[in-house]
Each structure stands twice: as structure tokens, then as C-alpha cells.
HTML snippet that shows the backbone in 3Dmol.js (N, CA, C, O; Angstrom):
<script src="https://3Dmol.org/build/3Dmol-min.js"></script>
<div id="view" style="width:600px;height:400px;position:relative"></div>
<script>
const pdb = `
ATOM      1  N   MET A   1      93.923  83.508  96.343  1.00  0.00           N
ATOM      2  CA  MET A   1      93.201  84.756  96.177  1.00  0.00           C
ATOM      3  C   MET A   1      94.040  85.887  96.769  1.00  0.00           C
ATOM      4  O   MET A   1      94.509  85.821  97.905  1.00  0.00           O
ATOM      5  N   GLU A   2      94.205  86.896  95.976  1.00  0.00           N
ATOM      6  CA  GLU A   2      95.041  88.010  96.407  1.00  0.00           C
ATOM      7  C   GLU A   2      94.167  89.130  96.971  1.00  0.00           C
ATOM      8  O   GLU A   2      93.227  89.588  96.322  1.00  0.00           O
ATOM      9  N   TYR A   3      94.490  89.557  98.176  1.00  0.00           N
ATOM     10  CA  TYR A   3      93.736  90.633  98.810  1.00  0.00           C
ATOM     11  C   TYR A   3      94.475  91.950  98.633  1.00  0.00           C
ATOM     12  O   TYR A   3      95.681  92.046  98.862  1.00  0.00           O
ATOM     13  N   THR A   4      93.729  92.950  98.224  1.00  0.00           N
ATOM     14  CA  THR A   4      94.307  94.287  98.161  1.00  0.00           C
ATOM     15  C   THR A   4      94.135  94.942  99.528  1.00  0.00           C
ATOM     16  O   THR A   4      93.369  94.465 100.365  1.00  0.00           O
ATOM     17  N   ALA A   5      94.844  96.017  99.736  1.00  0.00           N
ATOM     18  CA  ALA A   5      94.743  96.732 101.014  1.00  0.00           C
ATOM     19  C   ALA A   5      93.308  97.195 101.248  1.00  0.00           C
ATOM     20  O   ALA A   5      92.811  97.177 102.374  1.00  0.00           O
ATOM     21  N   HIS A   6      92.650  97.611 100.163  1.00  0.00           N
ATOM     22  CA  HIS A   6      91.264  98.081 100.279  1.00  0.00           C
ATOM     23  C   HIS A   6      90.339  96.941 100.715  1.00  0.00           C
ATOM     24  O   HIS A   6      89.472  97.135 101.568  1.00  0.00           O
ATOM     25  N   THR A   7      90.522  95.770 100.138  1.00  0.00           N
ATOM     26  CA  THR A   7      89.692  94.613 100.489  1.00  0.00           C
ATOM     27  C   THR A   7      89.906  94.219 101.943  1.00  0.00           C
ATOM     28  O   THR A   7      88.949  93.935 102.663  1.00  0.00           O
ATOM     29  N   ILE A   8      91.159  94.204 102.369  1.00  0.00           N
ATOM     30  CA  ILE A   8      91.466  93.854 103.760  1.00  0.00           C
ATOM     31  C   ILE A   8      90.838  94.875 104.704  1.00  0.00           C
ATOM     32  O   ILE A   8      90.278  94.515 105.739  1.00  0.00           O
ATOM     33  N   GLN A   9      90.938  96.148 104.339  1.00  0.00           N
ATOM     34  CA  GLN A   9      90.352  97.199 105.172  1.00  0.00           C
ATOM     35  C   GLN A   9      88.834  97.042 105.240  1.00  0.00           C
ATOM     36  O   GLN A   9      88.234  97.206 106.302  1.00  0.00           O
ATOM     37  N   LYS A  10      88.218  96.722 104.099  1.00  0.00           N
ATOM     38  CA  LYS A  10      86.766  96.545 104.052  1.00  0.00           C
ATOM     39  C   LYS A  10      86.339  95.353 104.911  1.00  0.00           C
ATOM     40  O   LYS A  10      85.370  95.449 105.664  1.00  0.00           O
ATOM     41  N   LEU A  11      87.051  94.241 104.803  1.00  0.00           N
ATOM     42  CA  LEU A  11      86.732  93.055 105.604  1.00  0.00           C
ATOM     43  C   LEU A  11      86.903  93.346 107.092  1.00  0.00           C
ATOM     44  O   LEU A  11      86.095  92.916 107.914  1.00  0.00           O
ATOM     45  N   SER A  12      87.951  94.073 107.425  1.00  0.00           N
ATOM     46  CA  SER A  12      88.198  94.431 108.817  1.00  0.00           C
ATOM     47  C   SER A  12      87.070  95.318 109.346  1.00  0.00           C
ATOM     48  O   SER A  12      86.621  95.150 110.480  1.00  0.00           O
ATOM     49  N   TRP A  13      86.617  96.258 108.522  1.00  0.00           N
ATOM     50  CA  TRP A  13      85.523  97.149 108.914  1.00  0.00           C
ATOM     51  C   TRP A  13      84.233  96.357 109.117  1.00  0.00           C
ATOM     52  O   TRP A  13      83.506  96.588 110.083  1.00  0.00           O
ATOM     53  N   GLN A  14      83.948  95.424 108.206  1.00  0.00           N
ATOM     54  CA  GLN A  14      82.740  94.610 108.325  1.00  0.00           C
ATOM     55  C   GLN A  14      82.787  93.758 109.590  1.00  0.00           C
ATOM     56  O   GLN A  14      81.778  93.607 110.279  1.00  0.00           O
ATOM     57  N   ARG A  15      83.932  93.216 109.886  1.00  0.00           N
ATOM     58  CA  ARG A  15      84.077  92.396 111.090  1.00  0.00           C
ATOM     59  C   ARG A  15      83.895  93.252 112.343  1.00  0.00           C
ATOM     60  O   ARG A  15      83.253  92.828 113.304  1.00  0.00           O
ATOM     61  N   SER A  16      84.457  94.445 112.325  1.00  0.00           N
ATOM     62  CA  SER A  16      84.295  95.358 113.464  1.00  0.00           C
ATOM     63  C   SER A  16      82.827  95.722 113.667  1.00  0.00           C
ATOM     64  O   SER A  16      82.342  95.768 114.797  1.00  0.00           O
ATOM     65  N   GLN A  17      82.126  95.981 112.570  1.00  0.00           N
ATOM     66  CA  GLN A  17      80.705  96.305 112.661  1.00  0.00           C
ATOM     67  C   GLN A  17      79.922  95.132 113.247  1.00  0.00           C
ATOM     68  O   GLN A  17      79.046  95.327 114.089  1.00  0.00           O
ATOM     69  N   PHE A  18      80.239  93.916 112.802  1.00  0.00           N
ATOM     70  CA  PHE A  18      79.550  92.729 113.299  1.00  0.00           C
ATOM     71  C   PHE A  18      79.779  92.568 114.798  1.00  0.00           C
ATOM     72  O   PHE A  18      78.836  92.340 115.556  1.00  0.00           O
ATOM     73  N   ILE A  19      81.026  92.686 115.215  1.00  0.00           N
ATOM     74  CA  ILE A  19      81.355  92.524 116.637  1.00  0.00           C
ATOM     75  C   ILE A  19      80.654  93.603 117.464  1.00  0.00           C
ATOM     76  O   ILE A  19      80.116  93.316 118.533  1.00  0.00           O
ATOM     77  N   PHE A  20      80.662  94.829 116.973  1.00  0.00           N
ATOM     78  CA  PHE A  20      80.032  95.928 117.694  1.00  0.00           C
ATOM     79  C   PHE A  20      78.525  95.723 117.810  1.00  0.00           C
ATOM     80  O   PHE A  20      77.951  95.938 118.878  1.00  0.00           O
ATOM     81  N   SER A  21      77.879  95.308 116.718  1.00  0.00           N
ATOM     82  CA  SER A  21      76.433  95.095 116.766  1.00  0.00           C
ATOM     83  C   SER A  21      76.080  93.939 117.693  1.00  0.00           C
ATOM     84  O   SER A  21      75.061  93.974 118.383  1.00  0.00           O
ATOM     85  N   ARG A  22      76.929  92.917 117.704  1.00  0.00           N
ATOM     86  CA  ARG A  22      76.706  91.773 118.603  1.00  0.00           C
ATOM     87  C   ARG A  22      76.834  92.206 120.067  1.00  0.00           C
ATOM     88  O   ARG A  22      76.046  91.789 120.916  1.00  0.00           O
ATOM     89  N   LEU A  23      77.817  93.032 120.348  1.00  0.00           N
ATOM     90  CA  LEU A  23      78.021  93.538 121.703  1.00  0.00           C
ATOM     91  C   LEU A  23      76.821  94.363 122.163  1.00  0.00           C
ATOM     92  O   LEU A  23      76.365  94.222 123.298  1.00  0.00           O
ATOM     93  N   ILE A  24      76.316  95.213 121.291  1.00  0.00           N
ATOM     94  CA  ILE A  24      75.149  96.028 121.634  1.00  0.00           C
ATOM     95  C   ILE A  24      73.946  95.138 121.924  1.00  0.00           C
ATOM     96  O   ILE A  24      73.217  95.374 122.887  1.00  0.00           O
ATOM     97  N   ARG A  25      73.734  94.107 121.090  1.00  0.00           N
ATOM     98  CA  ARG A  25      72.614  93.185 121.329  1.00  0.00           C
ATOM     99  C   ARG A  25      72.736  92.507 122.689  1.00  0.00           C
ATOM    100  O   ARG A  25      71.748  92.376 123.412  1.00  0.00           O
ATOM    101  N   LEU A  26      73.939  92.081 123.034  1.00  0.00           N
ATOM    102  CA  LEU A  26      74.145  91.425 124.329  1.00  0.00           C
ATOM    103  C   LEU A  26      73.880  92.386 125.486  1.00  0.00           C
ATOM    104  O   LEU A  26      73.269  92.008 126.485  1.00  0.00           O
ATOM    105  N   LEU A  27      74.341  93.629 125.348  1.00  0.00           N
ATOM    106  CA  LEU A  27      74.109  94.619 126.402  1.00  0.00           C
ATOM    107  C   LEU A  27      72.626  94.933 126.557  1.00  0.00           C
ATOM    108  O   LEU A  27      72.136  95.097 127.674  1.00  0.00           O
ATOM    109  N   LEU A  28      71.907  95.018 125.431  1.00  0.00           N
ATOM    110  CA  LEU A  28      70.473  95.284 125.503  1.00  0.00           C
ATOM    111  C   LEU A  28      69.738  94.138 126.175  1.00  0.00           C
ATOM    112  O   LEU A  28      68.831  94.363 126.977  1.00  0.00           O
ATOM    113  N   LYS A  29      70.124  92.907 125.852  1.00  0.00           N
ATOM    114  CA  LYS A  29      69.498  91.750 126.498  1.00  0.00           C
ATOM    115  C   LYS A  29      69.747  91.789 127.996  1.00  0.00           C
ATOM    116  O   LYS A  29      68.850  91.520 128.796  1.00  0.00           O
ATOM    117  N   ARG A  30      70.965  92.126 128.363  1.00  0.00           N
ATOM    118  CA  ARG A  30      71.329  92.156 129.781  1.00  0.00           C
ATOM    119  C   ARG A  30      70.536  93.231 130.522  1.00  0.00           C
ATOM    120  O   ARG A  30      70.020  92.980 131.611  1.00  0.00           O
ATOM    121  N   SER A  31      70.436  94.424 129.939  1.00  0.00           N
ATOM    122  CA  SER A  31      69.700  95.497 130.610  1.00  0.00           C
ATOM    123  C   SER A  31      68.212  95.163 130.680  1.00  0.00           C
ATOM    124  O   SER A  31      67.550  95.489 131.665  1.00  0.00           O
ATOM    125  N   ASP A  32      67.679  94.511 129.634  1.00  0.00           N
ATOM    126  CA  ASP A  32      66.277  94.103 129.641  1.00  0.00           C
ATOM    127  C   ASP A  32      66.033  93.087 130.751  1.00  0.00           C
ATOM    128  O   ASP A  32      65.026  93.157 131.455  1.00  0.00           O
ATOM    129  N   ARG A  33      66.946  92.155 130.904  1.00  0.00           N
ATOM    130  CA  ARG A  33      66.828  91.141 131.950  1.00  0.00           C
ATOM    131  C   ARG A  33      66.874  91.794 133.332  1.00  0.00           C
ATOM    132  O   ARG A  33      66.116  91.416 134.225  1.00  0.00           O
ATOM    133  N   THR A  34      67.762  92.771 133.506  1.00  0.00           N
ATOM    134  CA  THR A  34      67.868  93.483 134.783  1.00  0.00           C
ATOM    135  C   THR A  34      66.570  94.220 135.092  1.00  0.00           C
ATOM    136  O   THR A  34      66.098  94.201 136.229  1.00  0.00           O
ATOM    137  N   LEU A  35      65.991  94.873 134.079  1.00  0.00           N
ATOM    138  CA  LEU A  35      64.728  95.581 134.287  1.00  0.00           C
ATOM    139  C   LEU A  35      63.611  94.615 134.658  1.00  0.00           C
ATOM    140  O   LEU A  35      62.782  94.920 135.515  1.00  0.00           O
ATOM    141  N   GLN A  36      63.588  93.447 134.013  1.00  0.00           N
ATOM    142  CA  GLN A  36      62.569  92.448 134.334  1.00  0.00           C
ATOM    143  C   GLN A  36      62.720  91.958 135.767  1.00  0.00           C
ATOM    144  O   GLN A  36      61.725  91.768 136.466  1.00  0.00           O
ATOM    145  N   GLU A  37      63.953  91.754 136.208  1.00  0.00           N
ATOM    146  CA  GLU A  37      64.191  91.317 137.589  1.00  0.00           C
ATOM    147  C   GLU A  37      63.731  92.381 138.580  1.00  0.00           C
ATOM    148  O   GLU A  37      63.115  92.061 139.596  1.00  0.00           O
ATOM    149  N   GLN A  38      64.028  93.646 138.286  1.00  0.00           N
ATOM    150  CA  GLN A  38      63.600  94.725 139.174  1.00  0.00           C
ATOM    151  C   GLN A  38      62.078  94.808 139.222  1.00  0.00           C
ATOM    152  O   GLN A  38      61.493  95.033 140.281  1.00  0.00           O
ATOM    153  N   ARG A  39      61.446  94.626 138.069  1.00  0.00           N
ATOM    154  CA  ARG A  39      59.982  94.671 138.021  1.00  0.00           C
ATOM    155  C   ARG A  39      59.386  93.543 138.862  1.00  0.00           C
ATOM    156  O   ARG A  39      58.423  93.754 139.599  1.00  0.00           O
ATOM    157  N   ARG A  40      59.966  92.338 138.747  1.00  0.00           N
ATOM    158  CA  ARG A  40      59.474  91.204 139.539  1.00  0.00           C
ATOM    159  C   ARG A  40      59.600  91.471 141.037  1.00  0.00           C
ATOM    160  O   ARG A  40      58.703  91.140 141.812  1.00  0.00           O
ATOM    161  N   LYS A  41      60.710  92.068 141.435  1.00  0.00           N
ATOM    162  CA  LYS A  41      60.912  92.380 142.857  1.00  0.00           C
ATOM    163  C   LYS A  41      59.854  93.362 143.352  1.00  0.00           C
ATOM    164  O   LYS A  41      59.279  93.183 144.426  1.00  0.00           O
ATOM    165  N   VAL A  42      59.603  94.401 142.558  1.00  0.00           N
ATOM    166  CA  VAL A  42      58.610  95.402 142.952  1.00  0.00           C
ATOM    167  C   VAL A  42      57.220  94.774 142.990  1.00  0.00           C
ATOM    168  O   VAL A  42      56.447  95.040 143.911  1.00  0.00           O
ATOM    169  N   GLU A  43      56.892  93.936 141.991  1.00  0.00           N
ATOM    170  CA  GLU A  43      55.583  93.282 141.979  1.00  0.00           C
ATOM    171  C   GLU A  43      55.421  92.363 143.185  1.00  0.00           C
ATOM    172  O   GLU A  43      54.337  92.280 143.763  1.00  0.00           O
ATOM    173  N   ALA A  44      56.490  91.675 143.565  1.00  0.00           N
ATOM    174  CA  ALA A  44      56.426  90.798 144.737  1.00  0.00           C
ATOM    175  C   ALA A  44      56.178  91.617 146.004  1.00  0.00           C
ATOM    176  O   ALA A  44      55.406  91.213 146.874  1.00  0.00           O
ATOM    177  N   LYS A  45      56.836  92.766 146.098  1.00  0.00           N
ATOM    178  CA  LYS A  45      56.621  93.628 147.260  1.00  0.00           C
ATOM    179  C   LYS A  45      55.190  94.154 147.276  1.00  0.00           C
ATOM    180  O   LYS A  45      54.547  94.205 148.325  1.00  0.00           O
ATOM    181  N   LEU A  46      54.698  94.545 146.095  1.00  0.00           N
ATOM    182  CA  LEU A  46      53.339  95.079 146.020  1.00  0.00           C
ATOM    183  C   LEU A  46      52.307  94.022 146.391  1.00  0.00           C
ATOM    184  O   LEU A  46      51.279  94.337 146.990  1.00  0.00           O
ATOM    185  N   ALA A  47      52.577  92.786 146.041  1.00  0.00           N
ATOM    186  CA  ALA A  47      51.623  91.711 146.316  1.00  0.00           C
ATOM    187  C   ALA A  47      51.470  91.464 147.812  1.00  0.00           C
ATOM    188  O   ALA A  47      50.385  91.110 148.274  1.00  0.00           O
ATOM    189  N   GLY A  48      52.547  91.648 148.572  1.00  0.00           N
ATOM    190  CA  GLY A  48      52.486  91.292 149.982  1.00  0.00           C
ATOM    191  C   GLY A  48      52.536  92.443 150.965  1.00  0.00           C
ATOM    192  O   GLY A  48      52.565  92.211 152.174  1.00  0.00           O
ATOM    193  N   CYS A  49      52.547  93.682 150.483  1.00  0.00           N
ATOM    194  CA  CYS A  49      52.748  94.802 151.405  1.00  0.00           C
ATOM    195  C   CYS A  49      51.694  95.881 151.221  1.00  0.00           C
ATOM    196  O   CYS A  49      50.989  95.946 150.214  1.00  0.00           O
ATOM    197  N   ASP A  50      51.624  96.703 152.220  1.00  0.00           N
ATOM    198  CA  ASP A  50      50.810  97.908 152.145  1.00  0.00           C
ATOM    199  C   ASP A  50      51.621  98.948 151.362  1.00  0.00           C
ATOM    200  O   ASP A  50      52.841  99.021 151.504  1.00  0.00           O
ATOM    201  N   LEU A  51      50.950  99.738 150.550  1.00  0.00           N
ATOM    202  CA  LEU A  51      51.663 100.734 149.739  1.00  0.00           C
ATOM    203  C   LEU A  51      52.430 101.731 150.597  1.00  0.00           C
ATOM    204  O   LEU A  51      53.464 102.241 150.165  1.00  0.00           O
ATOM    205  N   ARG A  52      51.956 102.014 151.779  1.00  0.00           N
ATOM    206  CA  ARG A  52      52.662 102.960 152.649  1.00  0.00           C
ATOM    207  C   ARG A  52      54.036 102.422 153.053  1.00  0.00           C
ATOM    208  O   ARG A  52      54.968 103.192 153.288  1.00  0.00           O
ATOM    209  N   ASP A  53      54.153 101.085 153.132  1.00  0.00           N
ATOM    210  CA  ASP A  53      55.445 100.490 153.470  1.00  0.00           C
ATOM    211  C   ASP A  53      56.455 100.641 152.333  1.00  0.00           C
ATOM    212  O   ASP A  53      57.665 100.612 152.557  1.00  0.00           O
ATOM    213  N   LEU A  54      55.947 100.801 151.118  1.00  0.00           N
ATOM    214  CA  LEU A  54      56.826 100.878 149.944  1.00  0.00           C
ATOM    215  C   LEU A  54      57.252 102.300 149.618  1.00  0.00           C
ATOM    216  O   LEU A  54      58.132 102.502 148.781  1.00  0.00           O
ATOM    217  N   ARG A  55      56.656 103.269 150.247  1.00  0.00           N
ATOM    218  CA  ARG A  55      56.925 104.660 149.882  1.00  0.00           C
ATOM    219  C   ARG A  55      58.418 104.980 149.910  1.00  0.00           C
ATOM    220  O   ARG A  55      58.920 105.652 149.009  1.00  0.00           O
ATOM    221  N   ASP A  56      59.121 104.518 150.912  1.00  0.00           N
ATOM    222  CA  ASP A  56      60.558 104.789 151.014  1.00  0.00           C
ATOM    223  C   ASP A  56      61.343 104.068 149.929  1.00  0.00           C
ATOM    224  O   ASP A  56      62.285 104.631 149.372  1.00  0.00           O
ATOM    225  N   ASP A  57      60.965 102.820 149.619  1.00  0.00           N
ATOM    226  CA  ASP A  57      61.671 102.059 148.587  1.00  0.00           C
ATOM    227  C   ASP A  57      61.505 102.673 147.209  1.00  0.00           C
ATOM    228  O   ASP A  57      62.431 102.642 146.399  1.00  0.00           O
ATOM    229  N   LEU A  58      60.339 103.229 146.938  1.00  0.00           N
ATOM    230  CA  LEU A  58      60.052 103.765 145.610  1.00  0.00           C
ATOM    231  C   LEU A  58      60.369 105.249 145.490  1.00  0.00           C
ATOM    232  O   LEU A  58      60.128 105.852 144.445  1.00  0.00           O
ATOM    233  N   CYS A  59      60.908 105.842 146.553  1.00  0.00           N
ATOM    234  CA  CYS A  59      61.291 107.262 146.564  1.00  0.00           C
ATOM    235  C   CYS A  59      60.102 108.169 146.275  1.00  0.00           C
ATOM    236  O   CYS A  59      60.227 109.124 145.509  1.00  0.00           O
ATOM    237  N   LEU A  60      58.963 107.884 146.873  1.00  0.00           N
ATOM    238  CA  LEU A  60      57.773 108.720 146.659  1.00  0.00           C
ATOM    239  C   LEU A  60      57.667 109.778 147.733  1.00  0.00           C
ATOM    240  O   LEU A  60      56.731 110.577 147.722  1.00  0.00           O
TER     241      LEU A  60
END
`;
const viewer = $3Dmol.createViewer("view");
viewer.addModel(pdb, "pdb");
viewer.setStyle({}, {cartoon: {color: "spectrum"}});
viewer.zoomTo();
viewer.render();
</script>
């Protein structure tokens, strides 16, 4: 099969788009996981503490 320059360029562009979209998905998963961890930490603090003790941690 003979590839023209246009076909090679198109395939390269499609591959770049795939890699970029995959990278974005991974970054979103990572940031979502980080937010969930932060939420769990705050919920754990709220469960065992007086709200006045948390004022400094939450920048209120």
C-alpha cells in the first residue's frame, strides 16, 4: 500500500489527537482522584472535630 504525503500527515494528525485526548482523560482522572482524597480528609476532620478547630484549616 502506497502512502501519499497527505495520508501520512492525516494519520499522524489522528494519532496526535488520540494521544492528546488520552492524556487529557488521564489528567482529569488524576485531578478527580485528588479532589476526592481532599474531600475525604476534610470529612474525616469534620467527623471528629469542633468546627472552630477547623477554621484555620479551611481559611474561614
